[in-house]
N, C-alpha and C positions, 0 to 999 in steps of 0.2 A: 497635368502629369498621371495617368492613371496609378496605381499601385496594386501590390500584388492583393488577393484576397485575404483575410484575416486566416493566419495558422502556413500560409502558402511563402516561397520568396524565391530569389533569385543565388544561384552561387558565383560569386564571384574569383576569379584568378587563383588570387592566394590563398582561398579556400579549398577551390575544386584540385587544387594542386596537391592538396594534405589529403583531400580524401582518396586521390588518384593513390597517394604511396601506401594509404592504408587498406585499399581493395588491393594493390598488387602483393601485397602482405600477407595477409588472410587468405587469400587466393593461391599462392604459391603453398601455404603449406597444407592447404584443401588436395589441392595436386597431387603432391608428396602423398597423402594419405590412400590416393585413388577415387575421389569424387569428382563427378563429372556434372558440365553446363548443363542447366535445363532451362527454358525460358516457358513462361505462360502468361496467358491471356492480361492485361489490365482489367479489364473487363471481365466478368463472370454473370452466370443468370444467378438470382439471387437466393435461388430453392439450393447453389451448391452449399455455401456456410454448415447448412444444418444446425440444427439447436446449439449444440453443445462446439461450435467452434465462433461461427462469426457473429451471432446473438450478441454476443457480451462485448464484442470491437468497434461498434456502432458503425454498420458501414455506410459510405453515399450512396442513395440507391437514383437510377434514373428510367425512365421509360424509351422503348424503341420506336420505330416507323411501325412496329404493326402491334404496338401497343405491351410489348415482354417486359416486364419487370424486372433490370442488370441492379448490380452492384459491381462499384469501382471498392478491389480487392483490399481489405483491411491489414492481410497476413498471406502470407507466400505461404506454410506448409499445406491449408488445405488447398490452396490451388495445384499444389504440386499433387497431391494425392489425387486430386479430380484428373491430372494427365496421366496417372499412373494406372488409374482405375479404366479410365476412358481410349487410354494407348497401350497399355503393357499387361501384362498377367502372370499367374505367379512364377511361369518358367523362366523371368527375367530374374525372380529375385536369388540373392540381395542385390537392392539397388543402393547406388552411394552417388548423391544429386547434390549437388551446388548451386548459388545463385544468389546475384548482386542486383538487386530489383525493386522499384518505388513501391509504397504501399499509400494508402490512404484512409484516414478514421476521421468520424467527428471526433472534435475535442470540445468541454465546458470552456465558454467564455471566462475572459478574464484570467485565465491559468497561463495563457502566454505561450501553449503547448503549439509544438508544428501540425499540423492537422497533413502535409504529408512527409515523408523519409524512408530512408533507403533501407531496407536487410540485407548484411552479406549473410546468410544461413546452407546450411547442410542437415540433410536428411539422410539416414542411415534405417531403409525398409528391408525387411525379411530378414533380421535378424536382430535378436533380444537376447535379453537375459543382462544380466551384468556384464559380459564381454563387451556390449553395446553401448549401455550407459559409460563405463571406462573409456570405449573409443570414443564418446563425444564429446566425454569431459575431457579427455588428455589434450583433443584437436583445441578446445577453447582455450586450456592453458597456456598451450604452444606457442596460440596465434597471440595473447597477450604480452605474450613475452618478448616472440618475437617484434613486437610494435616496440619495446623498449619504453612500455609503462615504468616508471618509478615505484609506483605502488600498486595493486592489483588485489583481488580476492575473489575466489569462487564461494560459494554458499549454497548450501543444497540441502533440500529436504524431500521428504517422500507423503505422498497419500496413504498411503499402506498401512501406516501404525494406526490411524486413525480412523480407518475405515474399518479394519480388525479390530478396534474397540466399539464402534456403535453395533457391530454384530452379537457382543456381549450382551445381549438381553436389551438393546435400548428400543424401544418401539419406532414406526416410520416416522407418525408425525414430530417425536422429539428428536431423532438425529436428522431431519431434517431442516429443523430450526437449529442446530445445532450445527450443521456444516452452513448453513447461511449465516450465522454469526462469525464462524471461523475463516469465512471468505471475506466479511468483512474486517478481519483483524478489530473484532470488537471484544474483546477478552474481558470486559468488564462484566458484559450483557451476557456475556457464556457462564461466567464465574453464577452466574445468579440462577440461568438457567438452570443448570446441574444440583445446585443444592437444594432449590426448592420442588426438585424432583426426588420421585420416591426410588430412585436406584441408590443402590449399597452404594456407603459411602468411596470406596475404595474405586469405583467405578465414577464416580463423580470428581473426583481427585484426579482420577486421569484424563477425564475431559479438559479440565481446567487446566492442568498441568501440561499436558501435554504439547500444545501449539507455543509454551512459553518456553521448550529447552533448548536450550542454544549451546557450544562451544565445538571440541575438536570431537577427534572420535570416542573420549569417555562418553562424548552425550547418547551415544546409542547405546550404552551399560543401562544410562538412566532410562531411557522411549522402554527397554526388554523390562527392567524393574517396576514401570510404572504399570506394563500390561501385565504382565504376570501377576501382581498382588491385584488389579482388577478382574483375575479369573481367566488371561488367556496361557494356552500353552505351548504355544508355538512363538520362535524369533521371528520378528517382521525387520528386522533389521538385517539379514542376511544378506541382501546384495549390497546395500549400505556397506557393510562391511567388506564385503568381495572390491566395490570400488575405492575403497582405500589402499588394500592390497596390492591392486593392480598400477592403481597411479604412482605408489610407492617403488615397486619393482621395477616400474618404466622410467620414472622421474623423480626421484626423490625430493629436486628441491623444489619441482613443481608442487607435488602434494602437500608441500610445507604450504599453500593459499589456498586449500581446502579446509574450509568448516562447514560447521551442520547449524541449521537454523530451522526448526519446526513448525515454523509461523508461515514457510515457505508450503503451503497446501492449499494454494487456491485451486480453482479449475476442475473441479473436482468429476465432473463430466467430460473435461477433456485429458486430462494426463491420467497416467493409468500408474504410473510408479513414481520414479526420481522426478524431482522436480529443481532447476539450478538456474542460478543469475549470478551474472558477473558483475563486480564492481570495478571501480577505477580510478584515480587520483581524487579527489574531492567531491567527488559527484555524487549526491546523494541517490540519484537514480540508477537504474541498472543499464551497464553497457551491452548488455545479452541476457537472451533468457532463451530457457528452452526445456525439455523434459521425455519422460516415455509417454508415446500416447498411442498405444497399440489399439485399443477401440476404437479410434476411426476406421480404421482399416476394415473392423468387420465389417461396415457395409460397403467399404468400397471394391476388395475383391471377396469371390465367392469363400475363397476358404482361409481371408483374414489373415494378419500379417502382424509380427512384432514390426514396432518403428520407434524411433527417437530422432530429434531434431534439435539443432539450436540455430538463433540468428543475433547476430550484431547488429547493434546500431549503427550507420555511418557517422551519423550526425554527434551521436555522442562520443563515440568513440574520438571522432575530430574535435569537440569539445575537450577533450580532456589533453590531447597530443597539445591543443593551441594552448592552454593556459600553463603546461609544462614547459611549452617552448618559452614562456614571459617569465617562468622565472628561473630560465637561465640564464648565467652570468653574464649580465650586461644587454639581456634579453637575444641573444645571437644563438639560434639553432637553425640547422638545414632540416628538411624534409628527412625521415630514416633516420636522424642521429638521437640518439641518448640525451637528455638534458642536464644528467647528471644527477647523485645521487641524494634525496631529500626523502628525510624518513619519515614513514608514513605516520600521520597526525599531529604531524609538526605543520608552526602556521602559515609555510609557505604550501602547504597540501590539502588545509583543514581552513573551512570559514574566513575566506577572501576579505581582508579587511580590518582583519582581528589586529594589535597591538605586538603579537610576540614577533621574536624574530626566527631565523631557522634554527632547528636543534631545540628549540622550547615545544613544549606543549600545550597545543592549541588550546583557549578556551572552550569549554561546556555551554551554549548557547540557551537559554533557557526564557522564552517565551512567556512571561508574567502579567494578569492582567491587573491593571486599575479597576478601581471602579467598588462594588460591594463586596467582590473575591480578593481584594488586594489585604489586608489584614491578615484574615486566616490562611493567606499563601504566605505571607509574609513567616508567621508563626511555624508552620508546615514546614518550610525550606530551615527555618532555624532549627528546628527540632531535629531535622534531619541530616545538619552540620553545616548546611550552608549557610555564611555570611549574608545578610540577605538587611542589614540594618540602613544600607543608603538608600533602600525601597523608600522608609519612612518620609525621608523630606529629599527625595531627589531634585527638587529644583525644576530647572528647566533640560537637564540632562534625560535621555532616551535609552542612555545602554549603563546598566550601574555593571564596574569591575569588580570584582570579588575572587571570592574562592572557600574551599575547602575546607573548613577547619579541622577536618580529621587525617589522619596522617598515617601510614605504613598501608600495607594490601588492601586494596578497593578505595583507596584515597581518590578521588576527583580532580583534584588539583585545581586550575584556575578556571573561573565559572563567569560568565557574562550573562546578566539577567536584563532584555529587553522587554523594557515596558510597551504592553499595547493594548487595546481594547480587547474587550474578553469575544469579540465576535471576530476577531481579526486573526487572534493567535490561531486558527487552525490555517490559514491559507500562509502564515510565516513559518510554521513548521513544514508542511506539507512542499513548501514550495523550495524547502531549502535555505531558508534567512535566520531561522535558528534548528535546533535539533531536536527539543522538545519541547512540552507548553503545559500549560494548565489553562484549563475554563471551562465553562459550564456544558453541559451533556448537551443543553440542546443548542451554543454554538457549535460543534461538531455534527449534528444530523442536521444541522440549517447548511453549513458548508458543504457536507459532502463529499470531502476530500478522502484521498489515501492517505489512511493514518493509522496508526496501532495503537488503538486503545490498551493501555495499559492497569490503571489503579484506578480504585473511584476513593477520591478523598474523603467521599463523607461530608463536608462541610458546602456553605452555600444554598441548602435548601430551599427548593422553593417548588410549586405546585404549576402544572400548566391547567387552567382554567378557561372552559368558554362560560361567558354571560352574557346578559339582554338586561335593560331597563326594567325596574319593579312593575310585576303587571302590564308587560306587555306579551304574555305570552302568546295571547288568541292571536293580539295583532301581528306577532311573527309569523303565526300557523297561515296566517289570510293573504300575508304576503309570497311566501312560499312557494302557497298555492297558484298565486296570481305569475307570479313571475316564472315559477318552476324550478329557484333556485334560492339557496339562503345568499344574504349577503353578509359576509364575517370582514371584519378590519382587525386586522393584526400584523405584528413584526417578524413573524414566523409563518412565512407562507409554505413552506415545506413539510412543518409539522403537521402545520390546521387542513394541508389538502389530503395530506394523508391520513389524518384521523376519520374525516367527511367519508375519504373514499371509503375506508375500512366499514362505517357503515350505513355503506350505501346512502349516503346524503350528498344529492347535486348543491354544490355548495363555491359561490364566484368569491374568491380570495380578495381585499384591496388589502394590497400592500401601505403600511405607514411608519413611520421613523420616530412617532413619539405622540403623546397624549391620547393612546391609544381607543381612550373611555370616553372622546369626543363621538367616536364614531355615530354609535347608535344614539347618542343621546340629539345630534344634531340630523339625525335623519340619512346619513350615509352609510350606515348597515346596520345590519338587524342585530349583529349578536359580535362579542369580539374573542381571538382567541388572545390570554396574555399570562405572563407572570404575575406570581401573588406569593408573597410572604407570611403576608398577616392579614389582606383582604381589607386594609383599612381603606383604601385607595378606591377599592370597589364601592363600600359601605358612603363612605362621602359623596361619592357621586351616584346613589340609587342603583345601583348594579348589583344582580343577583346571582350567583353560579346556577348555569344549568348544565355542567359537562365538569369534570376531569379526563385530562388526557394522560396525563406522568407526570411522575416527582422528578426532580433532578435536583445533581450534587456536581460540582465538581471535579474534573476528571485530569487525570495526568498522563498523555498521550505522545507519541512519538511520530518522527517521520522514519517510515519503514526502514529505509537504507541505512538511517545513523544506527539505529537501533542495532540494525545487523551487523555494522562494521564500526561502534565506539563501544566498548563493553561498559563506560562510564553511565550510558544512557541505561541500560539494565539495573545497573549497581542502584543508581537515584531511586529506580521503579520500584528495588526492594526495599532499599530505607524507606523509600512514603508508603510500603505497604504493614511494613511492620511497625511503623509508627499510627497508621490509623489503627491496624489491631489492638494494639496496646493502648490506645484512645477510648477504643472502644471495648476494654473492660475495664480502664479508669471508669466511665462511666457508668458501667453494670454495677460498680460497688460502692 
């Protein structure tokens, strides 16, 4: 029997009924606010997406019988904008449009992510400023509340403060590099970029700290203080402050679900102001996202237009409500009914499978590496108050249940240390198996997953090198000239490929999983790319270093959703950074 292609599936009746309920609930809220339906083609010309929209969404491409390149839409907003540009004009503005439509996107193999999902979205076109932001945010909050979710949160940021910061004397090349690191959630390399620049110290500090600011409305004061210290003379948080005031005046209870996180600054080429994500239940991935995208209309309409939009993922909302139904007494809940009150962050809503009971704080799950990083990781965790003694001799246990030894404000409480291979830690964290983790920089690069890199722990130092057999330099050159490529054996294909590409070398990378040194010795490869700490293995196998790619150390990283919702992740990051700095001072003396 044939099965659906990877990332596609059938929706069976029980789930379909839940989806119908969600669609009807969200639709009713949008109709109440005057949003009218619009339908757009599933297939668009590949040129419709443009550089700032579809390019990052990996659309499925195909050719029609005339040879025209087409794309299956990976997002609905751009399709709506296209419809406005083609069929409407400025005199039709403002427009309040809603849609319920599937989209299709490429997804990496091995991540079990759907490639088709349905967006429940709405677009407000032709009305801008804080009023539009407030309307978009209020509707998202009301819809989540209408669905009867036990726990949900709206997290917002803005691209405006960081853009203003980079206009304070930061040259274009440095600004682009900083933006790339912010987009990648790589705050460790952002730190290094800032401190090694010749910028004033206050500006360096603001570049590093701004993406790390989180909290309630008080977070906006910290943003303004950072920018003032860096030389800004105007507030960049005026619209965000107005957003809080407007929401509070409309519905103070719903406004209490709003928080700020300035790591939400991605897609600078698309969003022009507010960026908003909605989280619900135990799901680490957002159930909805949106923001201000005024610049998209500049090309679509002659005069341009302000625009803001938001879209829920029907699949993720369904997942949250199904989990909520399972947690109801006796598992008995009908579509549309609330499953009762379960405190956010309790074992019933966080970390499925945890041993805690309803009402207890769910353990913070940390992926900890075995192997060469194990001993230093134990020392680091114990130095910041986490009892990691069970890691020294875990036997066959894969999860060590322990707790934070510190009490009072900032206490982390129960902890689960999940023992994994360092190379597997990024997957455990990105896919929600753990909240945060520790591994080498190399494992993060190779995994290439959506992770928040927070602290360089400064241990487990090793070098990534290129090497070949001693005396084989000329033979390697001749081989390269004959084949037109360099054959390289490595465990790290992504790192190696990127390095050779940057150098303009055509390299054929052969992925091995052990005894990399054998590659050139037996003629399988010309060179190797591998890690080394002392170089002993290279010398013993008569290999000489021909290039250095980078230096790696251990890093503390987190699932972005967990970091935004669970303050214990940020608290652990703060402690680890303080411990690292204290250790560096001790070494210096």
